[in-house]
C-alpha positions in Angstrom: 0.0 0.0 0.0 1.3 3.4 -0.9 0.8 6.4 1.3 -2.3 8.6 1.5 -2.4 12.0 -0.2 -1.7 14.8 2.2 0.0 12.7 4.8 3.0 14.2 6.7 6.6 13.2 6.5 6.4 11.9 10.0 3.4 9.8 9.0 5.1 8.4 6.0 8.3 7.5 7.8 6.2 5.7 10.5 4.3 3.9 7.8 7.4 2.7 6.1 8.9 1.6 9.4 5.7 -0.3 10.0 6.0 -2.4 6.9 3.8 -0.1 4.7 0.8 0.4 6.9 0.1 3.4 9.2 0.4 2.6 12.9 -2.0 4.1 15.3 -1.1 7.8 15.7 -0.5 7.2 19.4 2.3 4.9 18.4 4.1 7.4 16.0 7.7 8.1 16.8 9.7 11.1 15.6 11.3 11.3 12.2 14.7 10.1 13.2 13.5 7.1 15.1 11.1 6.2 12.4 13.9 6.4 9.8 16.1 4.3 12.1 13.3 1.7 12.5 12.8 1.7 8.7 16.5 1.0 8.2 16.3 -1.8 10.7 13.3 -3.3 8.9 15.3 -3.2 5.6 18.4 -4.7 7.4 20.4 -1.5 6.7 23.2 -0.8 9.1 23.3 2.8 9.9 26.0 5.1 11.5 23.9 8.3 11.6 21.4 9.5 14.1 19.9 12.3 12.0 17.0 11.6 9.7 18.6 12.8 6.5 21.8 10.8 7.2 19.8 7.7 7.9 17.7 8.1 4.7 20.9 8.5 2.7 22.3 5.3 4.2 19.0 3.5 3.3 19.5 4.8 -0.2 23.1 3.3 -0.2 24.9 6.6 0.0 27.5 6.2 2.7 29.8 9.1 2.4 28.4 12.3 3.9 30.0 14.5 1.3 27.6 12.8 -1.2 24.5 13.1 0.9 21.3 14.4 -0.7 18.9 16.7 1.0 15.5 15.6 2.3 13.7 16.0 -1.0 16.6 14.6 -3.0 17.1 11.4 -1.0 13.3 10.7 -0.7 12.9 11.1 -4.4 15.9 8.8 -5.0 14.4 6.2 -2.7 11.0 6.4 -4.4 12.3 6.6 -7.9 10.6 9.9 -8.5 11.9 13.4 -9.1 10.9 16.9 -8.2 8.5 15.9 -5.3 8.6 17.2 -1.8 9.9 14.5 0.6 6.6 13.4 2.0 5.0 13.2 -1.5 7.9 11.1 -2.7 7.7 8.7 0.2 4.0 8.3 -0.4 4.9 6.6 -3.6 6.6 3.7 -1.8 4.7 0.6 -0.7 7.2 -0.2 2.1 
């Protein structure tokens, strides 16, 4: 299941960390922890604690000098271009 139109970046990261379904809002975690949990679900070893760094590592970009910004890395992960981060992540099933 892809994301729902209008959902937030926090909601999308929580959805992806939860295998593609939205958890109860009361169970949402912040962006960095949701990204970390998504990385763990994908068996990606991370070395960062910030959301953008974690997303870049999920995308396979390991050198910080090559990191993309929020929109860029989310579009890379989703195989889209020119979308805002949340809109790009909505395109992903999990």
